[in-house]
N, CA, C and O of each residue as an XYZ file, in Angstrom:
856
protein
N      12.340     -0.660      9.867
C      13.054     -0.115      8.711
C      13.018     -1.116      7.558
O      13.128     -2.326      7.759
N      12.863     -0.582      6.346
C      12.889     -1.402      5.138
C      14.202     -1.103      4.406
O      14.516      0.056      4.135
N      14.959     -2.148      4.091
C      16.234     -1.978      3.407
C      16.242     -2.828      2.140
O      16.043     -4.041      2.196
N      16.473     -2.186      1.001
C      16.683     -2.879     -0.265
C      18.158     -2.759     -0.620
O      18.718     -1.663     -0.614
N      18.783     -3.890     -0.927
C      20.203     -3.911     -1.218
C      20.442     -4.538     -2.588
O      20.347     -5.754     -2.754
N      20.757     -3.678     -3.578
C      21.078     -4.130     -4.937
C      19.969     -5.013     -5.521
O      20.243     -6.069     -6.093
N      18.720     -4.572     -5.372
C      17.570     -5.364     -5.814
C      17.296     -5.141     -7.300
O      17.195     -4.004     -7.762
N      17.176     -6.244     -8.039
C      16.841     -6.193     -9.462
C      15.721     -7.178     -9.766
O      15.582     -8.212     -9.112
N      14.916     -6.827    -10.788
C      13.844     -7.707    -11.241
C      13.641     -7.486    -12.739
O      13.463     -6.354    -13.189
N      13.671     -8.582    -13.508
C      13.456     -8.511    -14.955
C      12.273     -9.368    -15.351
O      11.957    -10.370    -14.708
N      11.622     -8.943    -16.438
C      10.578     -9.733    -17.076
C      11.026     -9.939    -18.519
O      10.970     -9.013    -19.328
N      11.471    -11.154    -18.842
C      12.062    -11.382    -20.155
C      13.321    -10.552    -20.303
O      14.215    -10.621    -19.460
N      13.397     -9.775    -21.359
C      14.565     -8.919    -21.597
C      14.432     -7.532    -20.983
O      15.332     -6.701    -21.103
N      13.300     -7.289    -20.325
C      13.069     -5.959    -19.745
C      13.398     -5.955    -18.258
O      12.809     -6.708    -17.482
N      14.335     -5.109    -17.868
C      14.688     -4.980    -16.454
C      13.814     -3.892    -15.835
O      14.029     -2.701    -16.060
N      12.831     -4.321    -15.056
C      11.872     -3.383    -14.465
C      12.463     -2.650    -13.268
O      12.170     -1.474    -13.050
N      13.296     -3.345    -12.493
C      13.971     -2.744    -11.335
C      15.456     -3.077    -11.464
O      15.830     -4.238    -11.625
N      16.296     -2.047    -11.390
C      17.706     -2.208    -11.735
C      18.619     -1.822    -10.573
O      18.935     -0.647    -10.385
N      19.038     -2.814     -9.805
C      20.030     -2.644     -8.736
C      19.683     -1.491     -7.783
O      20.488     -0.587     -7.560
N      18.492     -1.545     -7.240
C      18.021     -0.494     -6.330
C      18.520     -0.755     -4.913
O      18.323     -1.840     -4.364
N      19.156      0.234     -4.337
C      19.570      0.206     -2.931
C      18.882      1.371     -2.229
O      18.966      2.519     -2.665
N      18.200      1.050     -1.132
C      17.333      2.051     -0.512
C      17.076      1.683      0.941
O      16.887      0.510      1.262
N      17.067      2.683      1.822
C      16.693      2.481      3.227
C      15.532      3.405      3.562
O      15.594      4.608      3.310
N      14.478      2.840      4.129
C      13.281      3.605      4.484
C      13.048      3.466      5.980
O      12.777      2.361      6.451
N      13.144      4.550      6.739
C      12.995      4.458      8.195
C      11.567      4.101      8.617
O      10.620      4.246      7.844
N      11.438      3.640      9.840
C      10.119      3.396     10.419
C       9.294      4.685     10.387
O       9.819      5.778     10.602
N       8.002      4.539     10.118
C       7.027      5.633     10.148
C       7.273      6.699      9.077
O       6.622      7.743      9.098
N       8.182      6.462      8.157
C       8.424      7.427      7.085
C       7.224      7.469      6.141
O       6.514      6.476      5.980
N       7.009      8.622      5.523
C       5.959      8.769      4.513
C       6.650      9.138      3.199
O       7.088     10.271      3.001
N       6.734      8.144      2.309
C       7.551      8.248      1.108
C       6.690      8.039     -0.133
O       5.903      7.095     -0.202
N       6.848      8.924     -1.107
C       6.215      8.745     -2.411
C       7.281      8.310     -3.416
O       8.386      8.853     -3.445
N       6.931      7.325     -4.235
C       7.784      6.889     -5.332
C       7.136      7.413     -6.602
O       6.103      6.909     -7.044
N       7.757      8.432     -7.181
C       7.168      9.191     -8.287
C       7.881      8.861     -9.587
O       9.105      8.950     -9.679
N       7.096      8.476    -10.595
C       7.713      8.195    -11.884
C       6.677      7.973    -12.959
O       5.505      7.753    -12.653
N       7.093      8.026    -14.234
C       6.159      7.846    -15.346
C       5.674      6.403    -15.432
O       6.247      5.503    -14.818
N       4.611      6.199    -16.200
C       4.111      4.851    -16.432
C       5.202      4.009    -17.082
O       5.906      4.466    -17.982
N       5.328      2.769    -16.610
C       6.328      1.876    -17.163
C       7.717      2.043    -16.593
O       8.661      1.422    -17.082
N       7.867      2.873    -15.562
C       9.197      3.130    -15.001
C       9.667      2.030    -14.058
O      10.849      1.969    -13.719
N       8.754      1.159    -13.630
C       9.120      0.070    -12.726
C       8.713      0.294    -11.285
O       8.992     -0.540    -10.424
N       8.049      1.423    -11.011
C       7.733      1.744     -9.622
C       6.736      0.758     -9.004
O       6.854      0.429     -7.824
N       5.762      0.285     -9.780
C       4.814     -0.703     -9.248
C       5.518     -2.025     -8.967
O       5.226     -2.682     -7.968
N       6.434     -2.415     -9.832
C       7.211     -3.636     -9.587
C       8.006     -3.506     -8.295
O       8.095     -4.459     -7.521
N       8.578     -2.344     -8.060
C       9.324     -2.112     -6.821
C       8.419     -2.315     -5.613
O       8.811     -2.954     -4.637
N       7.215     -1.773     -5.681
C       6.275     -1.910     -4.572
C       5.885     -3.380     -4.364
O       5.790     -3.843     -3.227
N       5.664     -4.100     -5.444
C       5.297     -5.514     -5.366
C       6.443     -6.362     -4.817
O       6.205     -7.379     -4.167
N       7.673     -5.953     -5.073
C       8.811     -6.640     -4.483
C       8.841     -6.455     -2.972
O       9.107     -7.401     -2.231
N       8.566     -5.236     -2.518
C       8.519     -4.973     -1.080
C       7.393     -5.778     -0.429
O       7.536     -6.278      0.687
N       6.280     -5.893     -1.139
C       5.123     -6.611     -0.599
C       5.320     -8.119     -0.568
O       4.659     -8.819      0.199
N       6.231     -8.622     -1.400
C       6.393    -10.067     -1.511
C       5.529    -10.678     -2.584
O       5.377    -11.898     -2.641
N       4.951     -9.838     -3.450
C       4.139    -10.326     -4.563
C       5.003    -10.668     -5.779
O       4.546    -11.343     -6.701
N       6.249    -10.199     -5.776
C       7.228    -10.564     -6.780
C       8.519    -10.953     -6.061
O       8.783    -10.498     -4.948
N       9.317    -11.796     -6.709
C      10.591    -12.241     -6.155
C      11.737    -11.569     -6.899
O      11.755    -11.613     -8.129
N      12.689    -10.952     -6.217
C      13.809    -10.319     -6.925
C      14.703    -11.357     -7.591
O      14.856    -12.470     -7.089
N      15.290    -10.986     -8.719
C      16.262    -11.846     -9.386
C      17.599    -11.818     -8.664
O      18.352    -12.792     -8.674
N      17.877    -10.687     -8.038
C      19.113    -10.549     -7.268
C      18.894     -9.510     -6.178
O      17.951     -8.721     -6.237
N      19.775     -9.518     -5.184
C      19.674     -8.579     -4.086
C      18.781     -9.090     -2.973
O      18.177    -10.157     -3.085
N      18.704     -8.313     -1.890
C      17.904     -8.702     -0.732
C      17.019     -7.552     -0.281
O      17.338     -6.380     -0.482
N      15.902     -7.915      0.335
C      15.007     -6.957      0.979
C      14.858     -7.379      2.435
O      14.552     -8.533      2.733
N      15.081     -6.421      3.339
C      14.939     -6.686      4.772
C      13.872     -5.781      5.352
O      13.725     -4.628      4.947
N      13.133     -6.317      6.304
C      12.137     -5.532      7.036
C      12.351     -5.784      8.515
O      12.275     -6.918      8.987
N      12.623     -4.692      9.249
C      12.856     -4.775     10.689
C      13.940     -5.777     11.047
O      13.793     -6.568     11.980
N      15.031     -5.733     10.291
C      16.186     -6.559     10.590
C      16.102     -7.993     10.108
O      17.008     -8.782     10.374
N      15.038     -8.351      9.405
C      14.841     -9.715      8.927
C      14.832     -9.728      7.404
O      14.084     -8.972      6.785
N      15.645    -10.566      6.800
C      15.619    -10.701      5.343
C      14.323    -11.402      4.939
O      14.045    -12.523      5.368
N      13.527    -10.710      4.095
C      12.246    -11.280      3.659
C      12.275    -11.718      2.203
O      11.426    -12.498      1.773
N      13.257    -11.218      1.432
C      13.441    -11.644      0.048
C      14.925    -11.709     -0.246
O      15.678    -10.802      0.112
N      15.347    -12.782     -0.900
C      16.745    -12.946     -1.261
C      16.955    -14.325     -1.841
O      15.993    -15.074     -2.013
N      18.202    -14.683     -2.149
C      18.482    -16.008     -2.696
C      17.945    -17.123     -1.797
O      18.420    -17.304     -0.676
N      16.963    -17.862     -2.285
C      16.382    -18.957     -1.520
C      15.454    -18.524     -0.405
O      15.028    -19.357      0.395
N      15.127    -17.225     -0.330
C      14.285    -16.714      0.750
C      13.120    -15.928      0.163
O      13.326    -15.020     -0.643
N      11.899    -16.271      0.563
C      10.734    -15.464      0.194
C       9.688    -15.597      1.291
O       8.939    -16.573      1.338
N       9.647    -14.609      2.166
C       8.628    -14.559      3.210
C       7.331    -14.068      2.578
O       7.338    -13.016      1.940
N       6.214    -14.790      2.729
C       4.966    -14.402      2.060
C       4.424    -13.077      2.571
O       4.743    -12.670      3.687
N       3.602    -12.394      1.763
C       3.034    -11.106      2.174
C       2.318    -11.163      3.521
O       2.377    -10.209      4.296
N       1.650    -12.268      3.800
C       0.885    -12.387      5.046
C       1.756    -12.325      6.292
O       1.252    -12.100      7.392
N       3.073    -12.526      6.123
C       3.982    -12.504      7.271
C       4.858    -11.257      7.290
O       5.833    -11.193      8.039
N       4.516    -10.262      6.465
C       5.341     -9.055      6.384
C       4.729     -7.856      7.101
O       5.313     -6.772      7.079
N       3.582     -8.018      7.729
C       2.912     -6.905      8.431
C       2.683     -5.724      7.494
O       3.011     -4.584      7.824
N       2.110     -6.011      6.306
C       1.837     -4.958      5.342
C       0.340     -4.823      5.098
O      -0.425     -5.767      5.298
N      -0.062     -3.639      4.663
C      -1.381     -3.410      4.093
C      -1.182     -2.878      2.692
O      -0.289     -2.061      2.466
N      -1.997     -3.325      1.736
C      -1.788     -2.955      0.335
C      -3.079     -2.375     -0.220
O      -4.130     -3.012     -0.147
N      -3.004     -1.158     -0.779
C      -4.133     -0.536     -1.471
C      -3.770     -0.494     -2.956
O      -2.795      0.150     -3.346
N      -4.560     -1.186     -3.780
C      -4.234     -1.356     -5.194
C      -4.813     -0.215     -6.037
O      -5.524      0.653     -5.531
N      -4.489     -0.241     -7.348
C      -4.990      0.788     -8.259
C      -6.508      0.787     -8.315
O      -7.120      1.854     -8.358
N      -7.123     -0.376     -8.315
C      -8.567     -0.467     -8.152
C      -8.822     -0.832     -6.699
O      -7.903     -1.256     -5.997
N     -10.039     -0.676     -6.244
C     -10.313     -0.963     -4.839
C     -10.096     -2.436     -4.504
O      -9.759     -2.770     -3.368
N     -10.291     -3.334     -5.504
C     -10.036     -4.773     -5.335
C     -10.787     -5.371     -4.148
O     -10.281     -6.261     -3.464
N     -11.994     -4.873     -3.914
C     -12.819     -5.439     -2.848
C     -13.437     -6.752     -3.320
O     -13.725     -6.914     -4.506
N     -13.639     -7.683     -2.402
C     -14.290     -8.943     -2.753
C     -15.771     -8.699     -2.993
O     -16.475     -8.248     -2.090
N     -16.252     -8.989     -4.187
C     -17.632     -8.620     -4.532
C     -18.703     -9.386     -3.764
O     -19.836     -8.919     -3.651
N     -18.354    -10.558     -3.236
C     -19.349    -11.380     -2.531
C     -19.440    -11.045     -1.052
O     -20.254    -11.631     -0.338
N     -18.616    -10.109     -0.577
C     -18.652     -9.702      0.823
C     -19.141     -8.261      0.943
O     -18.883     -7.439      0.063
N     -19.837     -7.960      2.018
C     -20.228     -6.581      2.284
C     -18.982     -5.748      2.574
O     -17.886     -6.289      2.722
N     -19.156     -4.434      2.653
C     -18.044     -3.563      3.025
C     -17.491     -3.976      4.385
O     -16.276     -4.075      4.559
N     -18.380     -4.216      5.350
C     -17.937     -4.666      6.667
C     -17.225     -6.009      6.575
O     -16.202     -6.219      7.226
N     -17.764     -6.913      5.770
C     -17.156     -8.228      5.611
C     -15.765     -8.165      5.018
O     -14.883     -8.924      5.420
N     -15.557     -7.261      4.059
C     -14.230     -7.071      3.477
C     -13.224     -6.641      4.541
O     -12.108     -7.158      4.595
N     -13.622     -5.700      5.379
C     -12.713     -5.176      6.394
C     -12.464     -6.214      7.489
O     -11.331     -6.382      7.940
N     -13.510     -6.902      7.913
C     -13.367     -7.916      8.961
C     -12.459     -9.054      8.518
O     -11.688     -9.581      9.319
N     -12.544     -9.434      7.251
C     -11.731    -10.535      6.749
C     -10.244    -10.268      6.944
O      -9.470    -11.187      7.211
N      -9.847     -8.992      6.809
C      -8.431     -8.634      6.918
C      -7.920     -8.661      8.353
O      -6.715     -8.555      8.581
N      -8.819     -8.801      9.320
C      -8.403     -8.800     10.729
C      -7.968    -10.169     11.229
O      -7.460    -10.291     12.344
N      -8.166    -11.205     10.411
C      -7.716    -12.528     10.804
C      -8.469    -13.075     11.999
O      -9.699    -13.068     12.030
N      -7.721    -13.546     12.979
C      -8.321    -14.280     14.096
C      -8.429    -13.469     15.382
O      -8.405    -14.033     16.476
N      -8.547    -12.161     15.256
C      -8.757    -11.342     16.454
C     -10.045    -11.772     17.163
O     -10.981    -12.226     16.504
N     -10.111    -11.639     18.486
C     -11.358    -11.950     19.205
C     -12.520    -11.125     18.658
O     -12.337    -10.002     18.187
N     -13.719    -11.703     18.731
C     -14.888    -11.087     18.106
C     -15.129     -9.662     18.600
O     -15.401     -8.769     17.798
N     -15.032     -9.442     19.902
C     -15.299     -8.111     20.447
C     -14.297     -7.096     19.896
O     -14.666     -5.983     19.522
N     -13.024     -7.497     19.851
C     -11.987     -6.594     19.344
C     -12.195     -6.319     17.855
O     -11.979     -5.199     17.391
N     -12.615     -7.340     17.110
C     -12.885     -7.166     15.688
C     -13.990     -6.144     15.459
O     -13.868     -5.267     14.604
N     -15.068     -6.262     16.228
C     -16.201     -5.355     16.056
C     -15.838     -3.930     16.456
O     -16.263     -2.974     15.807
N     -15.060     -3.786     17.511
C     -14.641     -2.452     17.945
C     -13.734     -1.808     16.901
O     -13.865     -0.623     16.596
N     -12.814     -2.604     16.357
C     -11.906     -2.056     15.343
C     -12.660     -1.729     14.070
O     -12.385     -0.711     13.435
N     -13.607     -2.575     13.685
C     -14.423     -2.305     12.509
C     -15.155     -0.985     12.663
O     -15.142     -0.163     11.746
N     -15.789     -0.768     13.797
C     -16.539      0.472     14.027
C     -15.631      1.688     13.959
O     -16.006      2.721     13.405
N     -14.415      1.559     14.532
C     -13.461      2.665     14.513
C     -13.036      3.004     13.086
O     -12.988      4.175     12.711
N     -12.729      1.976     12.291
C     -12.287      2.199     10.916
C     -13.402      2.768     10.046
O     -13.169      3.682      9.255
N     -14.606      2.233     10.190
C     -15.733      2.743      9.408
C     -15.983      4.218      9.717
O     -16.246      5.017      8.819
N     -15.896      4.560     10.993
C     -16.126      5.954     11.395
C     -15.003      6.856     10.878
O     -15.268      7.944     10.367
N     -13.746      6.406     11.011
C     -12.615      7.202     10.573
C     -12.679      7.469      9.067
O     -12.325      8.554      8.607
N     -13.135      6.468      8.304
C     -13.212      6.615      6.849
C     -14.508      7.283      6.385
O     -14.656      7.601      5.205
N     -15.436      7.492      7.306
C     -16.694      8.130      6.941
C     -17.615      7.248      6.135
O     -18.354      7.741      5.282
N     -17.587      5.931      6.390
C     -18.387      4.997      5.579
C     -19.253      4.082      6.447
O     -19.632      2.994      6.013
N     -19.564      4.512      7.655
C     -20.420      3.699      8.525
C     -21.750      3.383      7.859
O     -22.301      2.298      8.046
N     -22.262      4.323      7.089
C     -23.584      4.166      6.473
C     -23.622      3.113      5.371
O     -24.706      2.720      4.940
N     -22.456      2.645      4.903
C     -22.462      1.645      3.822
C     -21.936      0.290      4.301
O     -21.597     -0.561      3.478
N     -21.864      0.083      5.583
C     -21.219     -1.130      6.097
C     -21.876     -2.410      5.590
O     -21.184     -3.410      5.401
N     -23.191     -2.409      5.365
C     -23.868     -3.632      4.931
C     -24.110     -3.682      3.429
O     -24.773     -4.595      2.937
N     -23.581     -2.714      2.700
C     -23.705     -2.738      1.241
C     -22.584     -3.581      0.632
O     -21.567     -3.855      1.269
N     -22.805     -3.982     -0.620
C     -21.799     -4.721     -1.377
C     -21.036     -3.751     -2.276
O     -21.540     -2.671     -2.586
N     -19.819     -4.127     -2.700
C     -18.992     -3.200     -3.489
C     -19.676     -2.611     -4.715
O     -19.390     -1.472     -5.085
N     -20.579     -3.362     -5.357
C     -21.243     -2.823     -6.545
C     -22.381     -1.870     -6.194
O     -23.073     -1.366     -7.079
N     -22.572     -1.626     -4.886
C     -23.638     -0.728     -4.436
C     -23.092      0.585     -3.873
O     -23.845      1.384     -3.317
N     -21.773      0.810     -4.018
C     -21.171      2.021     -3.455
C     -20.452      2.799     -4.548
O     -20.164      2.259     -5.616
N     -20.164      4.066     -4.278
C     -19.478      4.918     -5.248
C     -17.990      4.583     -5.297
O     -17.474      3.860     -4.445
N     -17.310      5.121     -6.310
C     -15.876      4.904     -6.439
C     -15.099      5.417     -5.241
O     -14.179      4.756     -4.759
N     -15.470      6.600     -4.758
C     -14.797      7.164     -3.594
C     -15.031      6.335     -2.342
O     -14.114      6.139     -1.545
N     -16.252      5.849     -2.165
C     -16.560      5.003     -1.010
C     -15.785      3.693     -1.071
O     -15.314      3.192     -0.050
N     -15.655      3.141     -2.280
C     -14.903      1.893     -2.446
C     -13.435      2.088     -2.079
O     -12.832      1.212     -1.459
N     -12.848      3.238     -2.459
C     -11.448      3.500     -2.123
C     -11.283      3.653     -0.612
O     -10.286      3.205     -0.046
N     -12.262      4.286      0.040
C     -12.209      4.413      1.499
C     -12.276      3.044      2.168
O     -11.568      2.777      3.139
N     -13.146      2.178      1.631
C     -13.268      0.829      2.176
C     -11.974      0.040      1.977
O     -11.556     -0.713      2.857
N     -11.343      0.220      0.812
C     -10.078     -0.468      0.545
C      -8.987     -0.002      1.507
O      -8.172     -0.808      1.957
N      -8.967      1.289      1.824
C      -7.996      1.813      2.779
C      -8.275      1.248      4.171
O      -7.349      0.865      4.885
N      -9.547      1.198      4.553
C      -9.909      0.618      5.853
C      -9.464     -0.835      5.933
O      -8.938     -1.272      6.956
N      -9.673     -1.582      4.857
C      -9.256     -2.988      4.846
C      -7.740     -3.105      4.989
O      -7.250     -3.980      5.703
N      -6.991     -2.222      4.309
C      -5.533     -2.267      4.393
C      -5.028     -1.956      5.798
O      -3.990     -2.470      6.215
N      -5.761     -1.114      6.529
C      -5.359     -0.724      7.877
C      -5.874     -1.671      8.956
O      -5.473     -1.581     10.116
N      -6.762     -2.578      8.566
C      -7.470     -3.414      9.550
C      -6.535     -4.278     10.373
O      -6.797     -4.530     11.549
N      -5.451     -4.734      9.773
C      -4.537     -5.638     10.483
C      -3.433     -4.904     11.234
O      -2.488     -5.528     11.718
N      -3.550     -3.576     11.332
C      -2.532     -2.733     11.967
C      -1.150     -2.975     11.332
O      -0.223     -3.405     12.017
N      -1.015     -2.702     10.042
C       0.241     -2.998      9.350
C       1.377     -2.087      9.781
O       1.160     -0.928     10.134
N       2.595     -2.623      9.748
C       3.772     -1.793      9.978
C       4.095     -0.962      8.739
O       4.707      0.101      8.834
N       3.674     -1.463      7.573
C       3.941     -0.775      6.310
C       2.666     -0.719      5.482
O       2.034     -1.747      5.245
N       2.287      0.471      5.043
C       1.125      0.658      4.182
C       1.625      0.971      2.774
O       2.307      1.973      2.559
N       1.280      0.107      1.815
C       1.709      0.246      0.431
C       0.522      0.686     -0.424
O      -0.537      0.058     -0.386
N       0.690      1.746     -1.183
C      -0.387      2.270     -2.025
C       0.096      2.373     -3.465
O       1.061      3.081     -3.753
N      -0.570      1.671     -4.363
C      -0.183      1.663     -5.769
C      -1.186      2.467     -6.590
O      -2.183      1.923     -7.064
N      -0.923      3.761     -6.757
C      -1.802      4.665     -7.498
C      -3.272      4.430     -7.147
O      -4.082      4.143     -8.028
N      -3.616      4.550     -5.868
C      -4.957      4.155     -5.420
C      -6.080      5.120     -5.785
O      -7.252      4.802     -5.585
N      -5.741      6.295     -6.316
C      -6.775      7.305     -6.564
C      -6.987      7.577     -8.052
O      -7.470      8.644     -8.429
N      -6.626      6.617     -8.887
C      -6.796      6.759    -10.331
C      -8.252      7.029    -10.695
O      -9.160      6.376    -10.180
N      -8.466      7.995    -11.586
C      -9.785      8.320    -12.149
C     -10.740      9.002    -11.164
O     -11.942      9.073    -11.421
N     -10.220      9.500    -10.046
C     -11.060     10.271     -9.130
C     -10.844     11.761     -9.387
O      -9.750     12.171     -9.776
N     -11.878     12.570     -9.171
C     -11.732     14.001     -9.418
C     -10.926     14.663     -8.302
O     -10.727     14.077     -7.238
N     -10.463     15.889     -8.554
C      -9.528     16.565     -7.655
C     -10.054     16.722     -6.220
O      -9.325     16.396     -5.283
N     -11.293     17.208     -6.006
C     -11.748     17.361     -4.623
C     -11.748     16.043     -3.854
O     -11.356     16.001     -2.688
N     -12.185     14.971     -4.506
C     -12.212     13.671     -3.844
C     -10.798     13.169     -3.612
O     -10.514     12.592     -2.562
N      -9.906     13.377     -4.571
C      -8.510     12.986     -4.392
C      -7.884     13.713     -3.206
O      -7.184     13.106     -2.396
N      -8.143     15.039     -3.109
C      -7.587     15.809     -1.991
C      -8.046     15.240     -0.656
O      -7.257     15.102      0.278
N      -9.316     14.916     -0.578
C      -9.887     14.370      0.648
C      -9.223     13.042      1.004
O      -8.851     12.821      2.157
N      -9.074     12.166      0.023
C      -8.515     10.842      0.280
C      -7.002     10.889      0.516
O      -6.479     10.105      1.308
N      -6.297     11.798     -0.160
C      -4.868     11.954      0.102
C      -4.623     12.344      1.559
O      -3.733     11.804      2.216
N      -5.423     13.285      2.053
C      -5.301     13.689      3.451
C      -5.631     12.524      4.378
O      -4.986     12.346      5.412
N      -6.625     11.742      4.012
C      -7.034     10.606      4.832
C      -5.944      9.536      4.872
O      -5.680      8.961      5.929
N      -5.305      9.265      3.725
C      -4.229      8.271      3.677
C      -3.054      8.711      4.547
O      -2.532      7.925      5.338
N      -2.639      9.979      4.397
C      -1.506     10.485      5.176
C      -1.823     10.465      6.668
O      -1.002     10.033      7.477
N      -3.009     10.930      7.026
C      -3.400     10.979      8.432
C      -3.527      9.575      9.028
O      -3.083      9.323     10.148
N      -4.138      8.669      8.265
C      -4.364      7.319      8.772
C      -3.055      6.569      8.985
O      -2.902      5.863      9.981
N      -2.116      6.713      8.064
C      -0.836      6.020      8.231
C      -0.074      6.577      9.431
O       0.560      5.823     10.170
N      -0.134      7.891      9.626
C       0.525      8.485     10.791
C      -0.114      8.001     12.080
O       0.588      7.616     13.015
N      -1.438      8.018     12.138
C      -2.139      7.590     13.352
C      -1.881      6.124     13.679
O      -1.822      5.733     14.845
N      -1.725      5.312     12.618
C      -1.480      3.880     12.817
C      -0.010      3.587     13.126
O       0.334      2.469     13.509
N       0.855      4.590     12.961
C       2.282      4.372     13.163
C       2.916      3.564     12.056
O       3.961      2.944     12.256
N       2.291      3.565     10.882
C       2.785      2.770      9.757
C       3.751      3.575      8.894
O       3.634      4.796      8.784
N       4.688      2.888      8.295
C       5.489      3.459      7.222
C       4.620      3.477      5.970
O       3.941      2.492      5.679
N       4.631      4.574      5.231
C       3.821      4.703      4.018
C       4.715      4.749      2.796
O       5.622      5.577      2.708
N       4.453      3.843      1.840
C       5.080      3.893      0.514
C       3.961      4.102     -0.494
O       3.093      3.244     -0.653
N       3.982      5.231     -1.167
C       2.893      5.634     -2.056
C       3.432      5.801     -3.468
O       4.226      6.705     -3.727
N       3.009      4.943     -4.378
C       3.454      4.982     -5.771
C       2.498      5.824     -6.608
O       1.282      5.646     -6.537
N       3.048      6.738     -7.399
C       2.209      7.591     -8.234
C       3.008      8.142     -9.419
O       4.235      8.232     -9.362
N       2.305      8.508    -10.487
C       2.929      9.240    -11.594
C       2.578     10.727    -11.507
O       2.978     11.512    -12.368
N       1.829     11.115    -10.465
C       1.276     12.462    -10.331
C       2.043     13.228     -9.251
O       1.959     12.892     -8.069
N       2.785     14.252     -9.656
C       3.592     15.000     -8.690
C       2.730     15.686     -7.635
O       3.139     15.813     -6.481
N       1.544     16.126     -8.028
C       0.642     16.762     -7.059
C       0.313     15.792     -5.928
O       0.384     16.157     -4.754
N      -0.046     14.558     -6.279
C      -0.354     13.562     -5.249
C       0.861     13.314     -4.352
O       0.737     13.234     -3.130
N       2.027     13.195     -4.972
C       3.239     12.920     -4.198
C       3.505     13.994     -3.155
O       3.837     13.692     -2.009
N       3.354     15.262     -3.565
C       3.637     16.358     -2.636
C       2.585     16.454     -1.538
O       2.877     16.928     -0.441
N       1.362     16.007     -1.826
C       0.289     16.088     -0.837
C       0.376     14.998      0.228
O       0.004     15.217      1.381
N       0.868     13.826     -0.164
C       0.747     12.682      0.737
C       2.048     12.325      1.451
O       2.015     11.652      2.480
N       3.201     12.766      0.922
C       4.479     12.271      1.432
C       5.366     13.379      1.978
O       5.251     14.541      1.591
N       6.251     12.991      2.886
C       7.267     13.899      3.400
C       8.552     13.803      2.578
O       9.340     14.748      2.525
N       8.751     12.648      1.940
C       9.928     12.418      1.101
C       9.469     11.903     -0.257
O       8.610     11.025     -0.328
N      10.035     12.444     -1.339
C       9.694     11.997     -2.690
C      10.939     11.404     -3.342
O      11.979     12.055     -3.437
N      10.811     10.150     -3.792
C      11.875      9.487     -4.545
C      11.449      9.416     -5.998
O      10.401      8.854     -6.313
N      12.252      9.980     -6.881
C      11.933      9.956     -8.305
C      12.505      8.680     -8.918
O      13.663      8.324     -8.701
N      11.654      8.006     -9.688
C      11.995      6.670    -10.196
C      11.795      6.646    -11.702
O      10.757      7.075    -12.206
N      12.804      6.137    -12.424
C      12.671      6.029    -13.878
C      13.607      4.945    -14.383
O      14.726      4.788    -13.893
N      13.128      4.200    -15.372
C      13.909      3.131    -15.996
C      14.478      2.171    -14.969
O      15.614      1.710    -15.078
N      13.652      1.882    -13.961
C      14.015      0.869    -12.976
C      14.939      1.320    -11.875
O      15.403      0.496    -11.087
N      15.225      2.621    -11.797
C      16.193      3.090    -10.817
C      15.747      4.394    -10.177
O      14.938      5.129    -10.744
N      16.271      4.673     -9.007
C      16.040      5.945     -8.338
C      16.929      6.990     -8.996
O      18.144      6.811     -9.091
N      16.319      8.083     -9.450
C      17.068      9.100    -10.186
C      17.106     10.435     -9.451
O      17.678     11.401     -9.956
N      16.517     10.501     -8.288
C      16.540     11.744     -7.542
C      15.619     11.734     -6.358
O      15.536     12.725     -5.632
C-alpha cells in the first residue's frame, strides 16, 4: 500500500502539490487525471523518490520512504517508471536496455526474463536494434518492458503514450493494464486524457491545482 499524508511540494512561489492525503491499495490500477500544469507529474515524481516533499510523509508497504530527514532512493522503492518519452539509453540495444534494469539476477534467469518480456511486448524481432532504429510504438513497448524487468511492486507511468495515434494507443493501453495485473504491480498512470484514464485504470483521481478534486 502507498500512503501519502499531507504531502506538499513547491517550486519557488508555485505550490505544485498541496497537502495531498491519499491511500492506494496493493495491485490497484489508478489514473491521475488532470490538465497540464496541475501538478500530477510532480505527485508521481514524489512517489518515485525523484522529488522530495517540503512537508508530509510518503509510505510504501508500511515503511516511510519520504519525510522530514528521510529520503529512500528510487532504486530501493521497488518501482518501475515509464516516462513521457521512452528515455531508452541510446548506446544500448533494446535487449541491453531491458537487461540493465534487472540488476544482478543470475545470467540464466536474466535471459529467460528478457525472452518473456520481449515476447509479451511483441518486440522480439528488434532485440538487437538500437533505440534510433525502432519506431515510436516499439520504443514505448521497450520502455514498458524495461520498467517491468525488475518485477516492481509499483508501476508509474507519466503520460507514456504522448503523440501516438489512437489505434497504437489502444493497443499499448491494453498492454500496460494487462502487464501490471500479470506482474501483480500497483499501477499509477498520469494523464491529461480522459479516454486513456478510462481505458487503463479501475479508479480515476481527478487532480487540479496541486490537489485531488474528485
